[in-house]
FIKOLZA-1660 file (N, C-alpha, C; in steps of 0.1 Angstrom, whole numbers, plus 5000, padded with zeros to 4 digits):
% residues 240
   i   px   py   pz ch aa at
   1 4815 8798 7382  A  M  N
   1 4804 8810 7380  A  M CA
   1 4790 8806 7380  A  M  C
   2 4785 8811 7390  A  S  N
   2 4768 8813 7386  A  S CA
   2 4764 8823 7384  A  S  C
   3 4754 8816 7371  A  T  N
   3 4744 8831 7369  A  T CA
   3 4731 8828 7368  A  T  C
   4 4726 8814 7376  A  G  N
   4 4712 8810 7371  A  G CA
   4 4701 8818 7385  A  G  C
   5 4710 8820 7400  A  P  N
   5 4700 8823 7411  A  P CA
   5 4685 8833 7402  A  P  C
   6 4688 8845 7395  A  S  N
   6 4677 8855 7391  A  S CA
   6 4670 8846 7386  A  S  C
   7 4670 8839 7376  A  V  N
   7 4656 8827 7372  A  V CA
   7 4654 8814 7375  A  V  C
   8 4663 8810 7384  A  T  N
   8 4661 8796 7384  A  T CA
   8 4661 8792 7401  A  T  C
   9 4656 8800 7411  A  S  N
   9 4651 8798 7424  A  S CA
   9 4645 8789 7424  A  S  C
  10 4632 8786 7419  A  T  N
  10 4622 8772 7417  A  T CA
  10 4622 8767 7406  A  T  C
  11 4629 8771 7396  A  K  N
  11 4626 8764 7378  A  K CA
  11 4630 8750 7381  A  K  C
  12 4621 8739 7378  A  R  N
  12 4627 8727 7376  A  R CA
  12 4627 8725 7360  A  R  C
  13 4637 8717 7359  A  I  N
  13 4644 8710 7347  A  I CA
  13 4642 8696 7349  A  I  C
  14 4634 8692 7340  A  L  N
  14 4633 8673 7331  A  L CA
  14 4644 8672 7319  A  L  C
  15 4653 8663 7321  A  V  N
  15 4665 8659 7312  A  V CA
  15 4658 8650 7306  A  V  C
  16 4656 8645 7296  A  I  N
  16 4657 8631 7288  A  I CA
  16 4664 8626 7282  A  I  C
  17 4678 8615 7288  A  E  N
  17 4688 8618 7281  A  E CA
  17 4690 8601 7280  A  E  C
  18 4693 8591 7275  A  D  N
  18 4693 8579 7278  A  D CA
  18 4713 8578 7283  A  D  C
  19 4723 8586 7279  A  N  N
  19 4735 8587 7279  A  N CA
  19 4739 8588 7293  A  N  C
  20 4740 8578 7304  A  P  N
  20 4740 8577 7316  A  P CA
  20 4753 8589 7321  A  P  C
  21 4766 8594 7314  A  D  N
  21 4775 8600 7319  A  D CA
  21 4769 8613 7313  A  D  C
  22 4762 8617 7303  A  L  N
  22 4759 8631 7298  A  L CA
  22 4747 8634 7307  A  L  C
  23 4741 8623 7310  A  A  N
  23 4726 8626 7323  A  A CA
  23 4733 8631 7334  A  A  C
  24 4742 8625 7341  A  Y  N
  24 4749 8626 7351  A  Y CA
  24 4756 8641 7353  A  Y  C
  25 4766 8646 7343  A  G  N
  25 4769 8656 7338  A  G CA
  25 4758 8670 7341  A  G  C
  26 4747 8666 7333  A  L  N
  26 4735 8677 7329  A  L CA
  26 4734 8677 7341  A  L  C
  27 4727 8671 7349  A  R  N
  27 4721 8669 7363  A  R CA
  27 4729 8680 7373  A  R  C
  28 4742 8673 7373  A  N  N
  28 4749 8680 7382  A  N CA
  28 4751 8697 7380  A  N  C
  29 4753 8700 7369  A  N  N
  29 4759 8712 7366  A  N CA
  29 4746 8721 7368  A  N  C
  30 4733 8718 7362  A  L  N
  30 4722 8722 7362  A  L CA
  30 4719 8726 7375  A  L  C
  31 4721 8715 7389  A  E  N
  31 4718 8716 7401  A  E CA
  31 4728 8725 7408  A  E  C
  32 4742 8725 7404  A  I  N
  32 4748 8736 7406  A  I CA
  32 4743 8749 7406  A  I  C
  33 4735 8750 7393  A  E  N
  33 4731 8767 7392  A  E CA
  33 4718 8766 7400  A  E  C
  34 4712 8761 7405  A  G  N
  34 4700 8759 7419  A  G CA
  34 4689 8754 7412  A  G  C
  35 4688 8750 7399  A  Y  N
  35 4675 8742 7395  A  Y CA
  35 4671 8729 7401  A  Y  C
  36 4662 8725 7401  A  E  N
  36 4658 8713 7408  A  E CA
  36 4657 8703 7390  A  E  C
  37 4663 8693 7393  A  V  N
  37 4663 8684 7380  A  V CA
  37 4657 8667 7379  A  V  C
  38 4652 8667 7372  A  E  N
  38 4647 8651 7371  A  E CA
  38 4652 8646 7360  A  E  C
  39 4655 8635 7359  A  V  N
  39 4662 8630 7344  A  V CA
  39 4655 8616 7344  A  V  C
  40 4652 8618 7330  A  A  N
  40 4640 8604 7325  A  A CA
  40 4654 8596 7312  A  A  C
  41 4656 8583 7315  A  K  N
  41 4662 8578 7305  A  K CA
  41 4662 8572 7294  A  K  C
  42 4643 8577 7286  A  D  N
  42 4638 8572 7274  A  D CA
  42 4628 8577 7272  A  D  C
  43 4627 8580 7264  A  G  N
  43 4616 8587 7256  A  G CA
  43 4601 8586 7264  A  G  C
  44 4599 8571 7265  A  T  N
  44 4584 8571 7270  A  T CA
  44 4582 8574 7285  A  T  C
  45 4595 8574 7295  A  K  N
  45 4594 8574 7308  A  K CA
  45 4592 8592 7310  A  K  C
  46 4603 8599 7297  A  G  N
  46 4605 8614 7296  A  G CA
  46 4590 8622 7294  A  G  C
  47 4584 8613 7285  A  L  N
  47 4570 8620 7282  A  L CA
  47 4562 8619 7293  A  L  C
  48 4562 8607 7298  A  S  N
  48 4552 8605 7310  A  S CA
  48 4555 8617 7320  A  S  C
  49 4569 8618 7325  A  R  N
  49 4572 8627 7335  A  R CA
  49 4570 8642 7332  A  R  C
  50 4571 8644 7315  A  A  N
  50 4567 8658 7312  A  A CA
  50 4554 8661 7315  A  A  C
  51 4543 8651 7313  A  R  N
  51 4528 8651 7313  A  R CA
  51 4527 8652 7326  A  R  C
  52 4535 8646 7338  A  A  N
  52 4525 8648 7351  A  A CA
  52 4531 8660 7358  A  A  C
  53 4545 8657 7358  A  A  N
  53 4554 8669 7363  A  A CA
  53 4550 8686 7361  A  A  C
  54 4551 8685 7343  A  R  N
  54 4551 8703 7341  A  R CA
  54 4561 8706 7343  A  R  C
  55 4575 8703 7342  A  P  N
  55 4586 8710 7342  A  P CA
  55 4583 8724 7338  A  P  C
  56 4595 8734 7341  A  D  N
  56 4597 8748 7335  A  D CA
  56 4603 8747 7321  A  D  C
  57 4610 8738 7322  A  L  N
  57 4615 8735 7307  A  L CA
  57 4618 8719 7307  A  L  C
  58 4625 8714 7296  A  V  N
  58 4629 8700 7292  A  V CA
  58 4641 8704 7281  A  V  C
  59 4652 8697 7286  A  V  N
  59 4661 8692 7279  A  V CA
  59 4660 8677 7272  A  V  C
  60 4658 8676 7257  A  L  N
  60 4655 8664 7254  A  L CA
  60 4662 8663 7240  A  L  C
  61 4673 8647 7242  A  D  N
  61 4681 8643 7234  A  D CA
  61 4674 8641 7221  A  D  C
  62 4673 8640 7208  A  L  N
  62 4667 8635 7200  A  L CA
  62 4669 8624 7198  A  L  C
  63 4680 8616 7200  A  M  N
  63 4686 8601 7199  A  M CA
  63 4683 8594 7206  A  M  C
  64 4670 8589 7212  A  L  N
  64 4664 8578 7221  A  L CA
  64 4661 8568 7222  A  L  C
  65 4661 8557 7229  A  P  N
  65 4662 8546 7224  A  P CA
  65 4643 8542 7225  A  P  C
  66 4638 8536 7217  A  G  N
  66 4623 8532 7218  A  G CA
  66 4616 8542 7209  A  G  C
  67 4608 8551 7221  A  M  N
  67 4601 8566 7215  A  M CA
  67 4616 8575 7213  A  M  C
  68 4617 8581 7201  A  D  N
  68 4629 8591 7202  A  D CA
  68 4624 8605 7202  A  D  C
  69 4633 8612 7203  A  G  N
  69 4630 8626 7210  A  G CA
  69 4617 8636 7200  A  G  C
  70 4621 8628 7188  A  F  N
  70 4610 8638 7181  A  F CA
  70 4593 8632 7182  A  F  C
  71 4592 8618 7187  A  R  N
  71 4577 8614 7187  A  R CA
  71 4577 8621 7203  A  R  C
  72 4584 8626 7214  A  V  N
  72 4584 8628 7224  A  V CA
  72 4577 8646 7224  A  V  C
  73 4580 8652 7216  A  L  N
  73 4581 8663 7210  A  L CA
  73 4567 8668 7204  A  L  C
  74 4567 8660 7195  A  R  N
  74 4552 8662 7188  A  R CA
  74 4542 8657 7197  A  R  C
  75 4546 8647 7207  A  A  N
  75 4529 8642 7217  A  A CA
  75 4528 8654 7225  A  A  C
  76 4542 8663 7231  A  L  N
  76 4543 8671 7242  A  L CA
  76 4534 8686 7232  A  L  C
  77 4538 8687 7222  A  R  N
  77 4530 8697 7213  A  R CA
  77 4514 8697 7212  A  R  C
  78 4512 8682 7205  A  D  N
  78 4500 8676 7201  A  D CA
  78 4489 8679 7216  A  D  C
  79 4495 8673 7229  A  D  N
  79 4489 8677 7243  A  D CA
  79 4485 8692 7245  A  D  C
  80 4489 8700 7236  A  G  N
  80 4491 8714 7241  A  G CA
  80 4501 8719 7255  A  G  C
  81 4512 8711 7256  A  I  N
  81 4518 8711 7267  A  I CA
  81 4531 8723 7257  A  I  C
  82 4534 8738 7266  A  A  N
  82 4539 8747 7257  A  A CA
  82 4551 8749 7265  A  A  C
  83 4552 8743 7271  A  M  N
  83 4568 8744 7281  A  M CA
  83 4581 8746 7271  A  M  C
  84 4592 8754 7275  A  P  N
  84 4604 8753 7265  A  P CA
  84 4606 8741 7264  A  P  C
  85 4614 8735 7250  A  V  N
  85 4619 8723 7250  A  V CA
  85 4634 8729 7242  A  V  C
  86 4648 8725 7250  A  L  N
  86 4662 8725 7241  A  L CA
  86 4663 8709 7237  A  L  C
  87 4662 8712 7224  A  I  N
  87 4667 8694 7220  A  I CA
  87 4684 8699 7218  A  I  C
  88 4686 8684 7221  A  L  N
  88 4700 8681 7216  A  L CA
  88 4702 8673 7204  A  L  C
  89 4713 8680 7194  A  T  N
  89 4711 8674 7183  A  T CA
  89 4729 8672 7181  A  T  C
  90 4730 8661 7171  A  A  N
  90 4742 8658 7169  A  A CA
  90 4751 8667 7157  A  A  C
  91 4762 8667 7158  A  R  N
  91 4773 8680 7151  A  R CA
  91 4767 8675 7136  A  R  C
  92 4763 8685 7126  A  G  N
  92 4763 8684 7110  A  G CA
  92 4750 8679 7110  A  G  C
  93 4740 8674 7121  A  E  N
  93 4728 8667 7115  A  E CA
  93 4717 8681 7115  A  E  C
  94 4720 8688 7107  A  E  N
  94 4711 8700 7102  A  E CA
  94 4697 8698 7098  A  E  C
  95 4695 8686 7093  A  A  N
  95 4680 8682 7092  A  A CA
  95 4673 8679 7106  A  A  C
  96 4679 8672 7113  A  D  N
  96 4677 8669 7128  A  D CA
  96 4669 8687 7132  A  D  C
  97 4680 8695 7132  A  K  N
  97 4676 8706 7140  A  K CA
  97 4663 8713 7132  A  K  C
  98 4662 8710 7119  A  V  N
  98 4650 8720 7115  A  V CA
  98 4638 8707 7115  A  V  C
  99 4638 8699 7112  A  R  N
  99 4629 8690 7120  A  R CA
  99 4621 8692 7136  A  R  C
 100 4632 8695 7143  A  G  N
 100 4627 8697 7157  A  G CA
 100 4624 8709 7159  A  G  C
 101 4626 8718 7149  A  L  N
 101 4622 8733 7155  A  L CA
 101 4605 8733 7148  A  L  C
 102 4606 8726 7138  A  R  N
 102 4588 8725 7129  A  R CA
 102 4582 8716 7142  A  R  C
 103 4583 8706 7147  A  L  N
 103 4577 8701 7158  A  L CA
 103 4573 8709 7169  A  L  C
 104 4582 8719 7171  A  G  N
 104 4579 8725 7183  A  G CA
 104 4589 8733 7193  A  G  C
 105 4605 8726 7195  A  A  N
 105 4611 8725 7200  A  A CA
 105 4617 8745 7199  A  A  C
 106 4622 8750 7213  A  D  N
 106 4622 8763 7210  A  D CA
 106 4640 8768 7212  A  D  C
 107 4646 8757 7209  A  D  N
 107 4657 8760 7206  A  D CA
 107 4665 8746 7206  A  D  C
 108 4683 8748 7203  A  Y  N
 108 4690 8739 7201  A  Y CA
 108 4705 8738 7205  A  Y  C
 109 4712 8723 7212  A  V  N
 109 4723 8727 7213  A  V CA
 109 4731 8714 7202  A  V  C
 110 4741 8719 7199  A  T  N
 110 4748 8706 7189  A  T CA
 110 4757 8701 7194  A  T  C
 111 4758 8686 7199  A  K  N
 111 4768 8675 7207  A  K CA
 111 4779 8678 7199  A  K  C
 112 4793 8676 7204  A  P  N
 112 4795 8683 7215  A  P CA
 112 4796 8696 7222  A  P  C
 113 4787 8700 7232  A  F  N
 113 4784 8709 7239  A  F CA
 113 4792 8720 7249  A  F  C
 114 4796 8730 7250  A  G  N
 114 4800 8734 7264  A  G CA
 114 4788 8737 7274  A  G  C
 115 4793 8733 7287  A  V  N
 115 4787 8738 7296  A  V CA
 115 4776 8751 7299  A  V  C
 116 4785 8762 7293  A  L  N
 116 4785 8771 7296  A  L CA
 116 4774 8776 7285  A  L  C
 117 4775 8769 7273  A  E  N
 117 4764 8774 7263  A  E CA
 117 4755 8766 7264  A  E  C
 118 4753 8755 7270  A  L  N
 118 4738 8747 7276  A  L CA
 118 4732 8761 7283  A  L  C
 119 4740 8762 7298  A  L  N
 119 4734 8768 7308  A  L CA
 119 4728 8784 7302  A  L  C
 120 4735 8789 7294  A  A  N
 120 4730 8804 7287  A  A CA
 120 4720 8802 7278  A  A  C
 121 4718 8789 7274  A  R  N
 121 4706 8791 7267  A  R CA
 121 4695 8782 7274  A  R  C
 122 4696 8780 7283  A  I  N
 122 4686 8775 7294  A  I CA
 122 4682 8787 7301  A  I  C
 123 4688 8796 7308  A  E  N
 123 4685 8807 7311  A  E CA
 123 4678 8816 7304  A  E  C
 124 4684 8819 7286  A  A  N
 124 4676 8825 7280  A  A CA
 124 4663 8822 7277  A  A  C
 125 4659 8808 7277  A  L  N
 125 4644 8804 7270  A  L CA
 125 4638 8806 7286  A  L  C
 126 4643 8801 7297  A  L  N
 126 4635 8807 7310  A  L CA
 126 4631 8823 7315  A  L  C
 127 4642 8835 7307  A  R  N
 127 4642 8846 7306  A  R CA
 127 4628 8848 7297  A  R  C
 128 4628 8843 7288  A  R  N
 128 4618 8845 7271  A  R CA
 128 4603 8843 7277  A  R  C
 129 4607 8830 7287  A  V  N
 129 4588 8828 7290  A  V CA
 129 4584 8835 7302  A  V  C
 130 4592 8840 7309  A  S  N
 130 4586 8845 7325  A  S CA
 130 4590 8862 7324  A  S  C
 131 4597 8868 7313  A  A  N
 131 4596 8886 7314  A  A CA
 131 4583 8888 7304  A  A  C
 132 4580 8900 7311  A  P  N
 132 4569 8906 7302  A  P CA
 132 4573 8907 7285  A  P  C
 133 4565 8908 7276  A  R  N
 133 4569 8907 7260  A  R CA
 133 4565 8927 7259  A  R  C
 134 4577 8929 7253  A  K  N
 134 4574 8945 7245  A  K CA
 134 4561 8946 7242  A  K  C
 135 4560 8958 7244  A  N  N
 135 4545 8963 7242  A  N CA
 135 4530 8955 7241  A  N  C
 136 4533 8945 7249  A  G  N
 136 4525 8934 7255  A  G CA
 136 4523 8924 7240  A  G  C
 137 4534 8926 7235  A  G  N
 137 4535 8917 7218  A  G CA
 137 4536 8898 7225  A  G  C
 138 4533 8889 7213  A  P  N
 138 4535 8878 7217  A  P CA
 138 4554 8874 7218  A  P  C
 139 4556 8863 7220  A  P  N
 139 4573 8860 7218  A  P CA
 139 4576 8857 7205  A  P  C
 140 4586 8858 7197  A  T  N
 140 4593 8850 7186  A  T CA
 140 4588 8834 7186  A  T  C
 141 4582 8831 7179  A  P  N
 141 4581 8815 7177  A  P CA
 141 4595 8807 7173  A  P  C
 142 4595 8798 7175  A  A  N
 142 4607 8791 7175  A  A CA
 142 4609 8788 7158  A  A  C
 143 4596 8783 7155  A  F  N
 143 4593 8784 7138  A  F CA
 143 4582 8790 7134  A  F  C
 144 4581 8793 7120  A  D  N
 144 4571 8801 7114  A  D CA
 144 4571 8797 7101  A  D  C
 145 4561 8798 7093  A  K  N
 145 4558 8793 7079  A  K CA
 145 4546 8805 7074  A  K  C
 146 4552 8808 7060  A  F  N
 146 4541 8813 7053  A  F CA
 146 4547 8812 7037  A  F  C
 147 4532 8811 7031  A  G  N
 147 4537 8803 7016  A  G CA
 147 4548 8793 7016  A  G  C
 148 4559 8793 7007  A  A  N
 148 4571 8785 7006  A  A CA
 148 4580 8791 7016  A  A  C
 149 4576 8799 7022  A  I  N
 149 4591 8805 7032  A  I CA
 149 4586 8796 7050  A  I  C
 150 4597 8795 7051  A  E  N
 150 4602 8790 7065  A  E CA
 150 4609 8797 7078  A  E  C
 151 4605 8798 7087  A  V  N
 151 4616 8808 7097  A  V CA
 151 4622 8801 7107  A  V  C
 152 4632 8801 7109  A  L  N
 152 4636 8788 7121  A  L CA
 152 4643 8799 7130  A  L  C
 153 4640 8805 7140  A  A  N
 153 4643 8817 7150  A  A CA
 153 4657 8815 7156  A  A  C
 154 4657 8805 7162  A  P  N
 154 4667 8799 7173  A  P CA
 154 4683 8804 7161  A  P  C
 155 4684 8799 7149  A  S  N
 155 4694 8798 7144  A  S CA
 155 4692 8815 7132  A  S  C
 156 4682 8822 7134  A  R  N
 156 4681 8832 7125  A  R CA
 156 4683 8824 7108  A  R  C
 157 4676 8815 7106  A  T  N
 157 4676 8809 7094  A  T CA
 157 4661 8809 7087  A  T  C
 158 4666 8815 7074  A  V  N
 158 4653 8814 7070  A  V CA
 158 4652 8808 7052  A  V  C
 159 4642 8798 7052  A  L  N
 159 4643 8791 7038  A  L CA
 159 4628 8793 7031  A  L  C
 160 4638 8789 7019  A  R  N
 160 4623 8790 7009  A  R CA
 160 4625 8780 6996  A  R  C
 161 4614 8770 6999  A  D  N
 161 4615 8759 6989  A  D CA
 161 4624 8748 6997  A  D  C
 162 4624 8751 7011  A  G  N
 162 4636 8741 7015  A  G CA
 162 4651 8746 7012  A  G  C
 163 4655 8758 7008  A  S  N
 163 4667 8763 7004  A  S CA
 163 4668 8773 7013  A  S  C
 164 4681 8775 7018  A  P  N
 164 4683 8789 7027  A  P CA
 164 4684 8799 7022  A  P  C
 165 4675 8813 7024  A  V  N
 165 4676 8826 7017  A  V CA
 165 4688 8836 7026  A  V  C
 166 4699 8841 7023  A  L  N
 166 4703 8846 7026  A  L CA
 166 4702 8863 7028  A  L  C
 167 4697 8863 7043  A  L  N
 167 4691 8875 7041  A  L CA
 167 4702 8886 7052  A  L  C
 168 4699 8896 7054  A  T  N
 168 4711 8908 7062  A  T CA
 168 4704 8909 7073  A  T  C
 169 4710 8909 7087  A  P  N
 169 4703 8911 7099  A  P CA
 169 4694 8921 7101  A  P  C
 170 4692 8931 7093  A  K  N
 170 4682 8940 7093  A  K CA
 170 4667 8936 7085  A  K  C
 171 4675 8927 7077  A  E  N
 171 4662 8920 7067  A  E CA
 171 4651 8912 7076  A  E  C
 172 4665 8902 7083  A  Y  N
 172 4657 8895 7093  A  Y CA
 172 4649 8901 7103  A  Y  C
 173 4654 8908 7111  A  D  N
 173 4649 8917 7121  A  D CA
 173 4633 8922 7115  A  D  C
 174 4633 8929 7105  A  L  N
 174 4624 8932 7096  A  L CA
 174 4611 8925 7095  A  L  C
 175 4617 8910 7089  A  L  N
 175 4605 8897 7087  A  L CA
 175 4602 8897 7096  A  L  C
 176 4606 8895 7108  A  I  N
 176 4607 8891 7125  A  I CA
 176 4590 8902 7129  A  I  C
 177 4597 8917 7125  A  A  N
 177 4586 8924 7127  A  A CA
 177 4575 8924 7122  A  A  C
 178 4574 8919 7109  A  L  N
 178 4562 8916 7103  A  L CA
 178 4551 8903 7107  A  L  C
 179 4561 8895 7111  A  L  N
 179 4555 8881 7114  A  L CA
 179 4549 8884 7125  A  L  C
 180 4555 8887 7138  A  L  N
 180 4546 8892 7149  A  L CA
 180 4535 8896 7149  A  L  C
 181 4531 8906 7139  A  R  N
 181 4522 8915 7137  A  R CA
 181 4506 8907 7132  A  R  C
 182 4511 8892 7128  A  D  N
 182 4498 8883 7126  A  D CA
 182 4490 8887 7116  A  D  C
 183 4492 8898 7106  A  G  N
 183 4488 8901 7093  A  G CA
 183 4483 8916 7097  A  G  C
 184 4485 8921 7109  A  A  N
 184 4480 8933 7109  A  A CA
 184 4489 8945 7110  A  A  C
 185 4486 8958 7104  A  V  N
 185 4492 8968 7098  A  V CA
 185 4505 8968 7107  A  V  C
 186 4519 8975 7101  A  I  N
 186 4526 8979 7109  A  I CA
 186 4532 8991 7102  A  I  C
 187 4530 9004 7108  A  T  N
 187 4538 9017 7104  A  T CA
 187 4550 9016 7099  A  T  C
 188 4555 9026 7090  A  R  N
 188 4568 9028 7091  A  R CA
 188 4573 9032 7101  A  R  C
 189 4569 9042 7103  A  S  N
 189 4572 9044 7120  A  S CA
 189 4581 9037 7130  A  S  C
 190 4568 9028 7128  A  E  N
 190 4568 9015 7142  A  E CA
 190 4581 9008 7135  A  E  C
 191 4584 9006 7124  A  L  N
 191 4594 8997 7119  A  L CA
 191 4609 9004 7124  A  L  C
 192 4607 9014 7117  A  L  N
 192 4620 9021 7123  A  L CA
 192 4624 9022 7137  A  L  C
 193 4616 9021 7145  A  M  N
 193 4617 9022 7159  A  M CA
 193 4622 9010 7161  A  M  C
 194 4616 9000 7161  A  E  N
 194 4618 8984 7163  A  E CA
 194 4628 8981 7159  A  E  C
 195 4631 8980 7144  A  V  N
 195 4643 8976 7136  A  V CA
 195 4655 8983 7135  A  V  C
 196 4649 8998 7137  A  W  N
 196 4664 9006 7134  A  W CA
 196 4667 9010 7153  A  W  C
 197 4658 9015 7158  A  G  N
 197 4660 9022 7165  A  G CA
 197 4659 9039 7164  A  G  C
 198 4655 9041 7158  A  Y  N
 198 4651 9058 7151  A  Y CA
 198 4642 9062 7159  A  Y  C
 199 4639 9073 7158  A  S  N
 199 4628 9080 7167  A  S CA
 199 4616 9082 7155  A  S  C
 200 4606 9083 7157  A  A  N
 200 4592 9082 7150  A  A CA
 200 4596 9095 7142  A  A  C
 201 4603 9105 7143  A  E  N
 201 4605 9117 7136  A  E CA
 201 4614 9116 7128  A  E  C
 202 4622 9108 7124  A  V  N
 202 4631 9108 7113  A  V CA
 202 4623 9101 7100  A  V  C
 203 4624 9111 7088  A  M  N
 203 4619 9107 7078  A  M CA
 203 4631 9099 7071  A  M  C
 204 4627 9085 7065  A  S  N
 204 4639 9079 7058  A  S CA
 204 4631 9070 7050  A  S  C
 205 4633 9066 7039  A  R  N
 205 4634 9056 7030  A  R CA
 205 4641 9044 7036  A  R  C
 206 4648 9041 7043  A  T  N
 206 4650 9030 7050  A  T CA
 206 4641 9013 7050  A  T  C
 207 4632 9018 7056  A  V  N
 207 4623 9008 7052  A  V CA
 207 4614 9004 7042  A  V  C
 208 4611 9015 7031  A  D  N
 208 4608 9006 7017  A  D CA
 208 4623 9001 7011  A  D  C
 209 4632 9004 7012  A  T  N
 209 4647 9001 7004  A  T CA
 209 4646 8987 7010  A  T  C
 210 4646 8982 7021  A  H  N
 210 4645 8971 7030  A  H CA
 210 4633 8961 7025  A  H  C
 211 4625 8967 7026  A  V  N
 211 4611 8960 7019  A  V CA
 211 4614 8953 7010  A  V  C
 212 4616 8965 6999  A  A  N
 212 4617 8960 6986  A  A CA
 212 4627 8951 6982  A  A  C
 213 4638 8949 6989  A  E  N
 213 4648 8936 6990  A  E CA
 213 4644 8922 6997  A  E  C
 214 4637 8926 7005  A  L  N
 214 4630 8914 7012  A  L CA
 214 4620 8908 7003  A  L  C
 215 4613 8913 6995  A  R  N
 215 4605 8909 6986  A  R CA
 215 4612 8899 6975  A  R  C
 216 4623 8908 6971  A  R  N
 216 4630 8903 6960  A  R CA
 216 4638 8888 6962  A  R  C
 217 4642 8885 6977  A  K  N
 217 4646 8876 6982  A  K CA
 217 4637 8863 6986  A  K  C
 218 4622 8870 6986  A  L  N
 218 4615 8856 6996  A  L CA
 218 4600 8857 6984  A  L  C
 219 4598 8866 6977  A  E  N
 219 4586 8869 6969  A  E CA
 219 4590 8860 6958  A  E  C
 220 4578 8851 6948  A  R  N
 220 4581 8844 6938  A  R CA
 220 4580 8855 6926  A  R  C
 221 4570 8866 6928  A  D  N
 221 4571 8876 6920  A  D CA
 221 4573 8893 6925  A  D  C
 222 4582 8897 6927  A  P  N
 222 4585 8913 6937  A  P CA
 222 4577 8919 6931  A  P  C
 223 4574 8921 6923  A  A  N
 223 4564 8931 6917  A  A CA
 223 4550 8928 6921  A  A  C
 224 4547 8919 6924  A  N  N
 224 4532 8914 6927  A  N CA
 224 4533 8906 6938  A  N  C
 225 4536 8911 6949  A  P  N
 225 4540 8905 6961  A  P CA
 225 4525 8895 6964  A  P  C
 226 4528 8888 6969  A  K  N
 226 4513 8880 6979  A  K CA
 226 4515 8881 6992  A  K  C
 227 4527 8882 6999  A  H  N
 227 4534 8881 7013  A  H CA
 227 4535 8892 7024  A  H  C
 228 4542 8899 7013  A  I  N
 228 4544 8912 7019  A  I CA
 228 4539 8927 7010  A  I  C
 229 4526 8931 7020  A  L  N
 229 4521 8938 7010  A  L CA
 229 4521 8953 7021  A  L  C
 230 4517 8959 7010  A  T  N
 230 4522 8974 7013  A  T CA
 230 4505 8980 7015  A  T  C
 231 4505 8989 7025  A  V  N
 231 4493 8996 7028  A  V CA
 231 4496 9010 7024  A  V  C
 232 4489 9013 7014  A  R  N
 232 4490 9026 7010  A  R CA
 232 4488 9038 7023  A  R  C
 233 4499 9045 7022  A  K  N
 233 4501 9056 7030  A  K CA
 233 4500 9056 7048  A  K  C
 234 4507 9041 7047  A  T  N
 234 4505 9037 7060  A  T CA
 234 4520 9031 7065  A  T  C
 235 4519 9018 7057  A  G  N
 235 4533 9010 7058  A  G CA
 235 4529 8994 7052  A  G  C
 236 4532 8985 7061  A  Y  N
 236 4530 8972 7054  A  Y CA
 236 4526 8960 7063  A  Y  C
 237 4522 8951 7059  A  R  N
 237 4517 8939 7067  A  R CA
 237 4518 8930 7056  A  R  C
 238 4520 8912 7065  A  L  N
 238 4524 8903 7064  A  L CA
 238 4511 8896 7061  A  L  C
 239 4508 8890 7049  A  A  N
 239 4496 8879 7043  A  A CA
 239 4502 8866 7044  A  A  C
 240 4494 8855 7053  A  R  N
 240 4502 8840 7052  A  R CA
 240 4496 8835 7039  A  R  C
% end
């Protein structure tokens, strides 16, 4: 079943993978979906091709001979090359996922993975890049940080001082809404619309209740927050 043509008719993908069987399988399945695919068998060649060809997306194995995937990823981002990068990690290597996202990866797939999962993630990344943003806003970054807090968007993971913080789905969505304003004020009505889907006319303490809980989990002193700030009679903003 092909789901790709709506976003893949001219999309070019670079696969950087040293395992010939896996590289062949990836190439074959991606080409069936309508992508134009190039394979590089090591990090040095992959980095060179990414710089020269500027593909629409890179599938990058982290465990490569010579120049590993982390170094490739860092070099791409240091060069200002912003195409989506999907990293391939070994099962259970949580530290690799976090490090990859910190370096600028957009998403990850854990080996062994199903073809349909990989295709779905690639299509989602390409749609995210090409689709117009809601309200003209920026896309959610794969990795973000303020104070002692780190946000890993692909897995919806939040860390405080390196340890996971358990947020409810709405608490996480609220945090992302604040982050995307990049320090600007967001009103309670806007938060109700964006996070809960309520109309602007609905009067609710839902936002304030969730903000209080978010502060309890993320701020060192919730009573005197340094990051999630109240703007009197208006709403909230996030200070980095």
